[in-house]
Residue, then its C-alpha position, 0 to 999 in steps of 0.5 A: m133797331k133800337k137806334t133807329i127812328l120810326i117815321v110814319k107817313n099817313i099820306t105820301h106827300e106829307g113827309p119828314g121834310l126838314l127832319e130828314n135833312v137832320l137825320f142825314e146830317y148826323g147819319i141817324a137811321s130811320n124806317c119810313v112807312e107809308l100807311a096810305a100805301g097799305a102798310l101797317m104801323p110797325d111795333p114802336i117798341n123796336y125803335s128808339a123814337l117815333v115820328i107821326l106826320g100829317g094827313p087828311q084822315s081824322a083820329n076819329d076814323e074807325t078804319p082798321v088802319m087808324q085804329h091800329q095806329l092808335k093802339q100802337i101809339e098807346r103802346a109807345l106812350h106806355a113804354e115812354i118812347p120819345y114821340l113827335g107828332i105833327c098835325l094829324g100826328m098830334q091829334i092821334l097822340v092826344k086821342a091815344g093819350g085820353g084827349k079828344v079831337k073835334k072840328c075846328t070852329v075856323k079852319e087854319i090854312g096857310f101863313l095868314d089868318m082870315e084877317g090877314h095876320p100871320y099865324r103865330i104860336e105863343l109858348t106857355d110858361a111850360g113851353k118856355t122851359d121845355p127842352l123841345f123849344h130850347g133856343l127858340e123865341t117865345s112867339l113863332e110864326v107858322f104854317q097851318l093846314h088843318g080842319e080839326t083841333v084837340e081837347l086835352g085830357s084831364s091828366g098827363m097832358e100839358l099845353l106848351a103853345r097856344g094859337q089864335d083860332c085853334t088854341n091848342q098848338a103844342v102839347k106834351v103827353g107824359k114824359n117825352a111825347y110831343g104834338l105840334q098842330c102847326h107845321f115846322e117841317l116844310t121844305n120848298t120841294m114839299f110846299s110845291e108838291w102840296f099845291g097840286i094835291d091838297t084840296d084847301l091849298k088848291l083854292m088859294d093863290r099859289i104865287t101869293l103863298m110862295e111869296q109868303f113862304e119866301a118872305i119867312r123861309n130862312h127864319y122858318s127853316s132855322t126854327g124847324l131845324i132847331l126844333m128837330n135837333n131838340f127832339l132828337r136830343i130828347a130822344g137820346l139820338l144826338 
């Protein structure tokens, strides 16, 4: 299974999205497990790369499922298995690597902040030269959906991008483990499903959100596909 990528879904509706499109295009094998359906995260040592997706849980949860996931990610970090964590997947990575997860001062939800400005992340000097962001602009418009954020550990962690309210938006842990607080994986189908499921999105106007997504969708999708391709190259799968 060493040429297979392990994809971990913390909740059923938060899937790999654009990453799945890239895997299909290049014929890269994947094993997708759903922890919310009762599965436990497999041993990452048996895989060539690891992707952990989002969910409503917290990396601070004391549940057996979360504790097991944290231990497995610690194993992945020790073995330097290429890792990409999105939203909750980033928070779990930081906690497993020795950082902290805490409540956001201000929740980041949707495409616009409380003042109506688009959510953007700005690459740091380290981010501008990191292969994960190769070929991308230094300022990227993003979709946010999270109520927690991270504090980086004292060593082995590097900040790659900053945001307006929750500063730490992209991090690198060790040699090849990456975390993204924002979402770059969204597809139209995924976004439509989330409206009827996510508690925060239910409180927002669906038509307005869809219009905001449509306004940036082409550029958003292009950015997401480049980023996913970059990660697969880092992982040695392309």
